[in-house]
C-alpha positions as CSV (number, residue, x, y, z in Angstrom):
1,X,15.1,-21.6,-1.0
2,X,12.7,-18.9,-1.0
3,X,12.3,-17.7,-4.9
4,X,8.9,-15.9,-4.8
5,X,7.6,-13.1,-2.4
6,X,4.0,-12.9,-2.4
7,X,3.3,-10.8,0.4
8,X,4.8,-7.9,1.6
9,X,3.7,-4.6,4.0
10,X,4.1,-1.2,2.3
11,X,5.0,2.5,3.9
12,X,2.9,4.5,1.8
13,X,2.5,7.8,4.2
14,X,3.5,9.5,1.1
15,X,0.5,10.5,-1.0
16,X,2.5,9.9,-4.3
17,X,3.7,6.7,-3.1
18,X,0.3,5.4,-2.0
19,X,-1.4,6.7,-5.6
20,X,2.0,4.6,-7.1
21,X,0.9,1.9,-5.5
22,X,-2.8,1.9,-6.5
23,X,-2.0,2.5,-10.2
24,X,0.3,-0.7,-10.4
25,X,-2.8,-2.6,-8.8
26,X,-4.9,-0.9,-11.6
27,X,-7.3,0.5,-9.0
28,X,-10.0,3.2,-10.5
29,X,-8.5,6.5,-10.0
30,X,-11.9,7.8,-8.5
31,X,-11.4,5.6,-5.8
32,X,-8.0,6.7,-4.9
33,X,-9.3,9.3,-2.4
34,X,-11.0,6.4,-0.1
35,X,-8.1,4.6,0.2
36,X,-6.2,7.8,0.8
37,X,-8.1,7.9,4.2
38,X,-7.1,4.6,5.1
39,X,-3.6,4.7,4.6
40,X,-2.6,5.2,8.4
41,X,-3.3,1.7,8.9
42,X,-1.2,-1.3,8.0
43,X,-1.2,-1.5,4.1
44,X,-0.5,-5.2,3.0
45,X,0.6,-5.7,-1.1
46,X,-0.5,-9.1,-2.1
47,X,0.7,-10.2,-5.6
48,X,-0.8,-12.6,-8.3
49,X,-4.3,-13.2,-6.6
50,X,-6.4,-15.0,-8.7
51,X,-10.0,-13.2,-9.6
52,X,-12.1,-15.4,-7.5
53,X,-9.5,-15.0,-4.8
54,X,-9.2,-11.2,-4.9
55,X,-13.2,-10.7,-4.7
56,X,-13.2,-13.0,-1.6
57,X,-10.5,-11.1,0.0
58,X,-12.3,-7.5,-1.1
59,X,-15.6,-8.7,0.6
60,X,-14.0,-10.2,3.9
61,X,-12.0,-6.8,4.2
62,X,-15.3,-4.7,4.0
63,X,-17.1,-7.1,6.0
64,X,-14.7,-6.6,9.0
65,X,-14.6,-2.4,8.7
66,X,-11.1,-2.9,6.3
67,X,-10.6,-2.5,2.7
68,X,-8.8,-3.7,-0.1
69,X,-7.8,-2.1,-3.3
70,X,-8.0,-4.5,-6.5
71,X,-7.8,-4.1,-10.2
72,X,-10.9,-2.2,-11.6
73,X,-11.8,-5.2,-13.6
74,X,-11.8,-7.5,-11.0
75,X,-15.4,-7.3,-9.6
76,X,-16.7,-8.0,-13.2
77,X,-14.1,-10.8,-13.8
78,X,-12.7,-9.6,-16.8
79,X,-9.3,-9.8,-14.8
80,X,-7.6,-13.1,-14.5
81,X,-5.5,-11.9,-11.8
82,X,-4.9,-9.0,-9.4
83,X,-2.1,-7.5,-7.2
84,X,-4.3,-6.0,-4.2
85,X,-3.4,-4.1,-1.5
86,X,-5.1,-4.7,2.0
87,X,-5.7,-1.8,4.4
88,X,-6.4,-2.9,7.9
89,X,-5.4,-2.5,11.5
90,X,-4.0,-5.4,13.9
91,X,-7.3,-6.4,15.1
92,X,-8.9,-6.2,11.9
93,X,-6.6,-8.4,10.1
94,X,-7.1,-11.0,12.9
95,X,-10.7,-11.3,11.9
96,X,-9.7,-11.1,8.1
97,X,-7.7,-14.4,9.1
98,X,-10.6,-16.2,10.7
99,X,-12.7,-15.5,8.0
100,X,-10.1,-16.4,5.2
101,X,-9.4,-20.3,6.9
102,X,-13.2,-21.0,6.0
103,X,-12.9,-20.1,2.2
104,X,-11.9,-22.4,-0.5
105,X,-8.0,-23.1,-0.6
106,X,-6.9,-20.3,-3.2
107,X,-8.3,-17.7,-0.3
108,X,-7.7,-19.7,2.8
109,X,-3.9,-20.2,2.2
110,X,-3.7,-16.3,2.3
111,X,-4.5,-16.4,6.1
112,X,-1.2,-18.0,7.1
113,X,1.0,-15.8,4.6
114,X,-0.4,-12.5,6.4
115,X,0.0,-14.0,9.8
116,X,3.6,-15.1,8.9
117,X,4.4,-11.3,7.6
118,X,2.8,-9.8,10.6
119,X,4.9,-12.0,12.7
120,X,8.3,-10.9,10.7
121,X,7.0,-7.5,10.3
122,X,6.4,-6.6,14.4
123,X,9.2,-8.8,15.4
124,X,12.0,-8.5,13.2
125,X,15.6,-10.0,14.4
126,X,17.2,-6.6,15.5
127,X,20.3,-8.3,16.9
128,X,23.4,-10.3,15.5
129,X,25.9,-12.3,17.0
130,X,29.2,-11.9,16.5
131,X,31.8,-14.9,18.4
132,X,30.2,-15.0,22.1
133,X,28.9,-11.4,21.7
134,X,25.3,-10.3,20.9
135,X,25.0,-6.9,19.3
136,X,21.2,-5.4,19.9
137,X,20.4,-3.1,17.2
138,X,17.0,-2.1,18.5
139,X,18.1,0.1,21.2
140,X,19.8,2.8,19.0
141,X,20.9,3.2,15.0
142,X,24.3,1.7,14.8
143,X,27.1,3.0,12.3
144,X,29.6,1.2,10.1
145,X,32.4,3.5,9.1
146,X,34.2,2.9,5.7
147,X,37.9,2.5,5.2
148,X,38.6,1.9,1.2
149,X,42.0,0.6,0.5
150,X,41.7,1.2,-3.2
151,X,42.7,3.7,-5.6
152,X,39.7,4.6,-7.4
153,X,36.7,4.6,-4.9
154,X,34.3,7.7,-5.7
155,X,35.2,9.6,-2.3
156,X,38.5,8.4,-0.4
157,X,40.1,6.5,-3.3
158,X,44.0,6.6,-2.7
159,X,43.5,8.1,0.9
160,X,44.2,4.7,2.6
161,X,46.1,2.7,0.1
162,X,49.3,2.8,2.6
163,X,48.3,0.1,5.2
164,X,49.6,2.5,7.9
165,X,47.1,4.8,6.8
166,X,44.4,2.5,6.9
167,X,45.1,1.2,10.2
168,X,45.1,4.6,11.6
169,X,42.0,5.5,9.7
170,X,40.2,2.2,11.2
171,X,41.3,3.2,15.1
172,X,40.1,6.9,14.3
173,X,36.6,5.7,13.4
174,X,36.5,3.4,16.3
175,X,37.4,6.5,18.5
176,X,34.5,8.5,16.6
177,X,32.1,6.2,17.7
178,X,32.0,3.6,15.0
179,X,30.2,0.3,15.9
180,X,31.4,-1.7,12.8
181,X,34.6,-0.7,10.2
182,X,34.0,-1.8,6.9
183,X,37.3,-2.4,4.7
184,X,36.7,-2.8,1.2
185,X,39.6,-3.4,-1.3
186,X,37.7,-3.4,-4.6
187,X,35.9,-0.3,-5.5
188,X,32.2,-0.8,-6.5
189,X,31.6,2.8,-7.7
190,X,29.6,3.3,-10.7
191,X,31.8,2.0,-13.9
192,X,34.7,0.3,-11.7
193,X,36.2,-2.9,-12.8
194,X,36.7,-6.0,-11.0
195,X,40.1,-6.4,-9.0
196,X,41.7,-9.8,-9.0
197,X,41.8,-11.7,-5.6
198,X,45.3,-11.4,-5.3
199,X,45.4,-7.9,-5.3
200,X,42.1,-7.6,-3.3
201,X,44.0,-9.7,-0.6
202,X,47.9,-7.4,-1.2
203,X,45.4,-4.7,-0.1
204,X,43.6,-6.1,2.9
205,X,45.7,-8.8,4.8
206,X,48.3,-6.4,6.0
207,X,45.4,-4.0,7.3
208,X,43.6,-6.7,8.7
209,X,46.9,-8.2,10.6
210,X,47.7,-5.0,11.9
211,X,44.6,-4.2,13.6
212,X,44.3,-7.4,15.1
213,X,44.1,-7.1,18.9
214,X,44.2,-3.4,18.5
215,X,40.3,-2.7,17.0
216,X,37.6,-3.2,19.9
217,X,34.9,-3.2,17.1
218,X,34.0,-5.7,14.5
219,X,35.8,-5.6,10.9
220,X,33.6,-6.1,8.2
221,X,35.2,-6.9,4.7
222,X,33.7,-5.6,1.7
223,X,33.8,-8.3,-1.0
224,X,31.7,-10.4,-3.1
225,X,34.8,-12.9,-3.6
226,X,34.7,-16.2,-1.4
227,X,38.4,-16.9,-1.2
228,X,39.1,-13.3,-0.3
229,X,36.0,-13.5,2.4
230,X,37.4,-16.7,3.7
231,X,41.2,-15.3,4.1
232,X,39.6,-12.3,5.8
233,X,37.8,-14.2,8.2
234,X,41.0,-15.9,9.0
235,X,42.8,-12.8,9.5
236,X,40.6,-11.2,12.0
237,X,37.5,-10.3,10.2
238,X,34.2,-11.1,11.8
239,X,31.4,-10.1,9.2
240,X,31.1,-9.7,5.3
241,X,29.3,-7.5,3.1
242,X,28.3,-8.7,-0.1
243,X,27.1,-6.0,-2.6
244,X,26.1,-8.8,-4.9
245,X,23.7,-10.3,-2.2
246,X,25.6,-13.5,-2.5
247,X,25.2,-14.0,-6.2
248,X,28.6,-12.6,-7.4
249,X,30.4,-15.8,-6.1
250,X,28.6,-19.5,-5.6
251,X,30.9,-20.5,-2.9
252,X,30.3,-17.1,-0.6
253,X,27.1,-18.0,1.2
254,X,28.9,-21.7,1.8
255,X,31.9,-19.5,3.5
256,X,29.7,-17.3,5.7
257,X,28.0,-20.4,6.8
258,X,31.0,-22.4,8.0
259,X,32.6,-19.4,9.7
260,X,28.9,-18.4,11.4
261,X,29.5,-15.0,11.1
262,X,27.0,-12.1,10.2
263,X,26.8,-11.2,6.3
264,X,25.4,-8.1,4.7
265,X,23.5,-9.0,1.5
266,X,22.9,-6.0,-0.4
267,X,20.7,-5.5,-3.9
268,X,22.4,-4.7,-6.9
269,X,20.9,-4.1,-10.4
270,X,23.7,-5.4,-12.9
271,X,27.4,-4.8,-11.9
272,X,29.2,-1.8,-10.9
273,X,30.8,-1.8,-14.5
274,X,27.4,-1.1,-16.1
275,X,24.6,-0.8,-13.3
276,X,23.9,3.2,-13.6
277,X,23.5,2.9,-17.4
278,X,19.6,3.8,-17.6
279,X,18.7,1.3,-14.8
280,X,14.8,0.9,-14.7
281,X,12.1,-0.5,-12.6
282,X,8.4,-1.6,-12.8
283,X,8.1,-1.3,-9.1
284,X,11.4,-0.4,-7.6
285,X,10.4,-1.5,-4.0
286,X,8.6,-4.6,-5.0
287,X,11.6,-5.8,-7.3
288,X,14.7,-4.9,-4.3
289,X,12.3,-6.8,-1.8
290,X,11.9,-9.9,-4.0
291,X,15.5,-9.9,-5.1
292,X,16.9,-9.4,-1.4
293,X,14.2,-12.5,0.1
294,X,15.8,-14.5,-2.6
295,X,19.3,-13.4,-1.2
296,X,18.4,-14.8,2.2
297,X,17.0,-17.7,0.6
298,X,20.3,-18.4,-0.9
299,X,21.8,-17.8,2.2
300,X,19.7,-20.0,4.2
301,X,20.0,-22.9,1.5
302,X,23.9,-23.0,2.2
303,X,23.5,-23.2,5.9
304,X,23.3,-19.4,7.2
305,X,21.2,-18.6,10.0
306,X,18.6,-16.2,8.7
307,X,19.0,-13.9,12.1
308,X,22.8,-13.3,11.1
309,X,22.2,-11.7,7.8
310,X,21.2,-8.1,7.2
311,X,19.9,-6.7,3.8
312,X,20.8,-3.5,2.4
313,X,18.7,-2.0,-0.6
314,X,21.6,-0.9,-2.4
315,X,21.3,3.1,-2.6
316,X,23.4,4.1,-5.5
317,X,23.8,0.5,-7.2
318,X,21.5,0.7,-10.2
319,X,19.4,3.5,-9.3
320,X,18.6,6.7,-10.4
321,X,18.2,9.8,-8.0
322,X,14.2,9.0,-7.8
323,X,14.7,5.7,-6.9
324,X,17.1,6.4,-3.9
325,X,14.8,9.1,-2.5
326,X,11.8,6.6,-2.7
327,X,14.0,4.0,-0.9
328,X,14.7,6.2,1.7
329,X,11.1,7.3,2.2
330,X,9.8,3.8,2.0
331,X,12.7,2.0,3.4
332,X,10.5,0.8,6.8
333,X,9.1,-1.9,4.0
334,X,11.9,-4.0,4.2
335,X,11.0,-4.9,8.0
336,X,8.7,-7.4,6.0
337,X,12.1,-9.5,5.7
338,X,12.6,-10.0,9.3
339,X,16.0,-9.1,9.7
340,X,18.1,-5.9,10.3
341,X,18.4,-3.3,7.5
342,X,21.7,-1.7,6.5
343,X,21.4,1.6,4.4
344,X,24.6,3.5,2.7
345,X,23.9,6.8,1.6
346,X,27.3,8.5,2.5
347,X,28.2,11.4,0.1
348,X,26.7,9.7,-2.9
349,X,25.9,11.2,-6.0
350,X,22.2,11.4,-5.6
351,X,23.0,13.8,-2.7
352,X,25.4,15.7,-5.3
353,X,22.0,15.6,-7.9
354,X,19.8,17.3,-5.4
355,X,22.5,19.6,-3.7
356,X,24.5,20.3,-6.8
357,X,27.6,19.9,-4.7
358,X,30.6,17.4,-5.4
359,X,31.6,14.5,-2.6
360,X,33.8,16.7,-0.5
361,X,30.6,18.9,0.2
362,X,28.1,16.2,0.6
363,X,28.1,16.1,4.5
364,X,25.3,17.9,5.5
365,X,23.3,15.9,2.6
366,X,24.9,12.7,4.3
367,X,23.5,13.6,7.6
368,X,19.9,14.4,6.3
369,X,19.9,10.9,4.3
370,X,20.9,9.3,7.5
371,X,18.5,10.8,10.1
372,X,15.6,10.2,7.6
373,X,17.0,6.4,7.2
374,X,17.4,6.0,10.8
375,X,13.5,7.2,11.3
376,X,12.4,4.9,8.5
377,X,13.8,2.1,9.8
378,X,17.2,1.5,9.2
379,X,19.3,-0.4,11.9
380,X,22.8,0.4,10.5
381,X,24.3,3.3,8.8
382,X,27.5,2.7,6.3
383,X,29.1,6.0,6.2
384,X,32.5,7.9,5.8
385,X,32.0,10.3,8.6
386,X,31.4,8.5,11.7
387,X,31.3,11.4,14.5
388,X,29.1,13.7,12.6
389,X,26.7,11.0,11.7
390,X,26.7,9.5,15.7
391,X,26.1,13.3,16.7
392,X,23.3,13.8,14.5
393,X,21.8,10.3,15.2
394,X,21.8,10.8,18.9
395,X,19.4,13.3,18.4
396,X,17.1,11.8,15.8
397,X,17.3,8.4,17.9
398,X,16.4,10.3,21.2
399,X,12.9,11.7,19.0
400,X,12.1,8.5,18.4
401,X,12.5,7.1,21.9
402,X,15.9,5.1,21.1
403,X,19.0,5.4,23.2
């Protein structure tokens, strides 16, 4: 099981994001303009290098025309360990790996790590298998429509408690162009309390049974409970969406592995009841990436095929407005994990904070967030407004050369 993420790609086209990363490493501020000029190439964050390794990597990078940002005290040996940001083209990275191979073990081991990271980055899995079908996520941005059979979800709570209304909404979302329909019986809005599994099933099962044979797209079930997931899969669901990232129920990964279905693993800081009480991070992108890597490791350890997992950074789940905006801006970094990326910005409070509008008036903000997310690497968008989002994405995907 992977428990430590040692290297990841950075998306630092924004000057503020680049300078934030350089500051975390401890780079002398007078050198920042030099690295700003190089931010158009690949930027690789390496964690916890020894002083010797950092110095070796810095010298090798300079020797091949690349560069490496390290803590300002590394060169003098007054810093025992340092993170680093390596700036290089693909060709320069190949030369760096060759030179690293002849160095002491502390530096030589970086070569295979960088090579594996490049491979995940450039050839990230962009397809999932559902039954006998393979869904290619690379051709266009896919859309997951939301149906909450709950009384208290922040936007559509209470609208679809009646199974007939939920079924009608699921069919409507399919007609509007949804590629998946995600049905949830437990609200995960900030401050929400847990819902017993029997109550979740009382809400879910009638809807799943009524949709069997009528809905042509895959049903995803939004739950953190392994028993609920197991029953839902028997009743016709073909995918699990676990906002706890396989941490909420120790049996969930085994249920998913046994069924052989795709699973979305999401990052959440804390739990819904408390997650928005002053969430803090030292490095929001680094911490989310590491947590998602750990979730993938939990799945793999239980027998879930890595290519059947998708990651979701968890917009609004233990994040401030600024955290959410940074995640959307730097979303492409999650390609370092080598699996498809799901994002759920739909009508969330960060859009309200930016626009000053309530959930009912956040459609335009949602569309903007979805287009930005698609441009920055999202493979699947989880939304309430399928028709509008599909129309916006058709244009965005055409601009990006996807169709």
